[in-house]
Structure formats: structure tokens, C-alpha cells
C-alpha positions as CSV (number, residue, x, y, z in Angstrom):
1,F,140.9,115.2,280.5
2,R,138.0,117.5,279.8
3,Q,135.6,115.0,281.2
4,L,137.8,114.7,284.3
5,Q,137.8,118.4,284.8
6,E,134.0,118.7,284.3
7,L,133.4,115.9,286.9
8,A,135.7,117.7,289.4
9,L,133.8,121.0,288.9
10,Q,130.7,119.2,290.0
11,Y,132.2,118.9,293.5
12,T,134.3,122.0,293.8
13,D,134.5,125.3,292.0
14,R,138.2,125.3,291.6
15,G,138.4,121.9,289.7
16,L,141.4,119.6,290.1
17,D,144.5,120.2,292.3
18,A,146.5,117.7,290.3
19,V,146.3,114.8,287.9
20,F,147.8,111.5,289.1
21,F,148.7,109.2,286.2
22,A,149.9,105.6,286.7
23,G,151.7,104.9,283.5
24,D,151.1,104.1,279.9
25,I,151.0,107.8,278.9
26,V,151.7,106.7,275.4
27,N,151.1,103.5,273.4
28,N,154.5,102.5,272.1
29,A,157.3,104.7,273.5
30,R,157.6,107.4,270.8
31,A,158.5,111.0,271.5
32,S,155.9,112.1,269.1
33,Q,153.2,110.5,271.2
34,V,154.6,112.3,274.3
35,E,154.2,115.6,272.4
36,D,150.6,114.7,271.5
37,F,149.8,113.9,275.1
38,K,151.3,117.2,276.2
39,T,149.1,119.0,273.6
40,V,145.9,117.3,274.8
41,Y,146.8,117.9,278.5
42,E,147.5,121.6,277.9
43,D,144.3,122.0,276.0
44,V,142.5,121.4,279.3
45,F,144.9,122.2,282.1
46,D,147.7,124.7,282.8
47,P,150.5,122.3,284.1
48,A,151.8,125.0,286.4
49,K,148.4,125.2,288.2
50,V,147.3,121.5,287.8
51,P,150.4,119.4,287.9
52,L,150.7,116.1,286.1
53,I,152.2,113.6,288.6
54,F,153.1,110.4,286.8
55,C,155.2,107.3,286.7
56,L,156.0,105.4,283.5
57,G,154.3,102.2,282.4
58,N,155.7,99.5,280.2
59,H,154.3,101.1,277.0
60,D,156.2,104.3,277.9
61,V,159.6,102.6,278.1
62,K,159.2,99.4,276.1
63,T,162.2,98.8,273.8
64,R,161.5,95.5,272.2
65,S,159.6,96.8,269.2
66,Y,161.1,98.5,266.1
67,T,158.5,101.2,266.5
68,C,159.6,102.2,270.0
69,Q,162.3,104.6,271.2
70,R,164.3,104.4,274.5
71,L,162.3,106.8,276.6
72,N,162.7,107.5,280.3
73,M,161.2,109.9,282.9
74,E,163.9,112.5,282.1
75,I,162.9,112.5,278.4
76,F,159.3,112.9,279.3
77,Y,160.1,115.9,281.4
78,S,162.3,117.4,278.8
79,I,159.4,117.2,276.3
80,F,156.8,118.5,278.8
81,G,159.0,121.4,279.9
82,D,159.7,123.3,283.1
83,S,156.1,124.1,283.8
84,Y,155.5,120.5,284.7
85,R,158.1,120.6,287.4
86,T,156.9,123.6,289.4
87,Y,155.7,121.4,292.3
88,D,158.8,119.2,292.5
89,A,160.4,118.9,296.0
90,E,164.1,119.6,296.1
91,N,164.9,115.9,296.2
92,S,163.3,114.9,292.9
93,D,165.6,113.3,290.3
94,P,163.9,112.2,287.1
95,Q,167.2,111.0,285.7
96,R,167.3,108.4,288.4
97,G,163.6,107.7,288.0
98,Y,162.0,109.3,291.1
99,V,160.0,112.5,291.7
100,H,158.5,113.9,294.9
101,Q,155.9,116.6,294.6
102,V,153.8,118.3,297.3
103,V,150.4,119.6,296.2
104,G,147.9,121.0,298.7
105,G,149.9,119.4,301.6
106,Y,149.7,116.0,300.0
107,H,152.9,114.2,299.1
108,F,153.0,112.5,295.7
109,I,155.9,110.2,295.0
110,A,156.5,108.6,291.6
111,V,159.2,105.8,291.4
112,N,160.2,104.2,288.2
113,P,162.1,101.0,287.7
114,L,165.1,101.6,285.4
115,D,166.0,98.1,284.1
116,N,164.9,95.5,281.7
117,G,162.9,93.7,284.4
118,Y,160.4,96.5,284.1
119,I,159.8,95.9,280.4
120,S,159.3,92.2,280.6
121,D,157.1,90.8,277.8
122,E,156.4,87.6,279.7
123,V,152.7,86.9,280.1
124,G,151.7,86.6,283.7
125,D,155.0,87.9,285.0
126,K,154.3,88.6,288.7
127,S,157.9,89.0,289.9
128,G,157.6,92.8,290.1
129,A,160.2,95.1,288.8
130,H,163.8,95.5,289.7
131,Y,164.6,98.9,291.3
132,D,167.9,100.5,291.8
133,P,168.8,100.0,295.5
134,E,169.7,103.7,295.8
135,V,166.2,104.6,294.6
136,L,164.7,102.2,297.2
137,R,166.9,103.8,299.9
138,W,165.7,107.3,298.8
139,L,162.1,106.2,299.0
140,D,162.5,104.5,302.4
141,Q,164.3,107.6,303.8
142,L,161.8,110.0,302.4
143,L,158.8,108.1,303.9
144,A,160.7,107.9,307.2
145,K,161.3,111.7,307.1
146,I,157.7,112.6,306.3
147,T,156.5,110.3,309.1
148,A,159.0,111.8,311.6
149,E,157.8,115.3,310.7
150,D,154.2,114.3,311.2
151,I,155.0,112.8,314.6
152,A,156.8,116.0,315.7
153,V,153.8,118.1,314.6
154,K,151.4,115.9,316.6
155,K,153.6,116.1,319.7
156,A,153.8,119.9,319.4
157,A,150.1,120.5,318.7
158,W,147.7,120.9,321.5
159,Y,145.1,119.0,319.4
160,D,145.4,115.7,317.6
161,A,146.9,116.9,314.3
162,P,146.2,114.6,311.4
163,G,149.1,113.0,309.6
164,R,149.7,114.0,305.9
165,D,148.6,111.7,303.2
166,I,151.3,110.2,301.0
167,L,150.6,108.7,297.7
168,V,153.3,106.5,296.1
169,L,152.9,105.7,292.4
170,T,154.9,103.1,290.5
171,G,154.2,101.1,287.4
172,R,155.1,97.8,289.1
173,R,155.0,96.9,292.7
174,V,157.9,97.8,295.1
175,S,158.6,95.0,297.5
176,A,161.8,96.0,299.3
177,V,160.7,99.2,301.0
178,N,159.8,99.6,304.7
179,M,156.4,101.3,304.6
180,R,155.9,101.4,308.3
181,P,157.0,104.3,310.5
182,T,160.5,104.0,311.9
């Protein structure tokens, strides 16, 4: 993280606005490793000023090894603490596996699969993950809402207002979401 911060400072005097992490925060789904990650992160960043936006990878939730615990996004946030949630939008729900954060006008959305399809040990498994249909509906509705807000801003502006960037993060591909404006 220190190298990341030093690199960012080469381009701007304020450093990073956020850290976007695409899974495998830990090696084998142990709460002690989450605590170690938190210590390293906080040695470099104040999470209330530089939010950690993340989704979980298979190593974060894997349950097929005797060395692993059953971790999920809610457990990660409970270990990290409230300072890691200061940028959450009102519709975030880590218990269900999704978080929406807005940092510097950018929308960051993390969606986690919550079933055994996510932790498949099959080599070459390209089927993608199985997502809760309610989570997919939430994502589809959120993307449609943000898009509609941007269209309304463009219509009201006397200049060509740019749309907002939306970054969607997930450990495995999402295939059942309408990513086009409605």
C-alpha cells in the first residue's frame, strides 16, 4: 500500500481518493488474516479518508479447507469497523453481499456471490458465479437509477454534462444484469 500511495503522490499532492480491491484480501479465509490486512492498510491510510472498496475473492470465502473459516462481507466489515463504511450509500447491504459507495462523484459498486458456486474448486470453471436474484435486481435497478439521474442532469444543463463513471466490482462475472440504459 505504501508503494501505491507513493505512486499516487507523483501525480497529485492529495494521494489516493480510494483503494479498489478485487478480492483475495486474505489467503485462506481466516479472521486473523483480515485483522492483519486491516493493520497493514491502516498503517498507510485512514479508511475514513481513503476508503477501501472491495469485493471478496474465492480465498476470502473458501470453506473447503480445514484451515478456513466461513467468512463473508459482513464479517469483513465487522472486523474492519465503522470507519470503513463512511462512504456507503444508503442502499448498501453487506449482509446480502452488496455495497454501493460514492467517492468523488464516482459510483463504486461491489457485488458478491453468496453460494457454493462461488467457491468452486474445479479447475477451468468458467460458468461464473450464482448470484441471489434479489442482488441482481438491486444491481440492475441501481444502474438504471444512476443512468436516469445522469440523463436528467444532461437535459437540464445548458451544456453537455458528462455522465458519472460507475465501477462495478465482483469476484466472478455477472451475466444476468442489464448493463444498458433503460
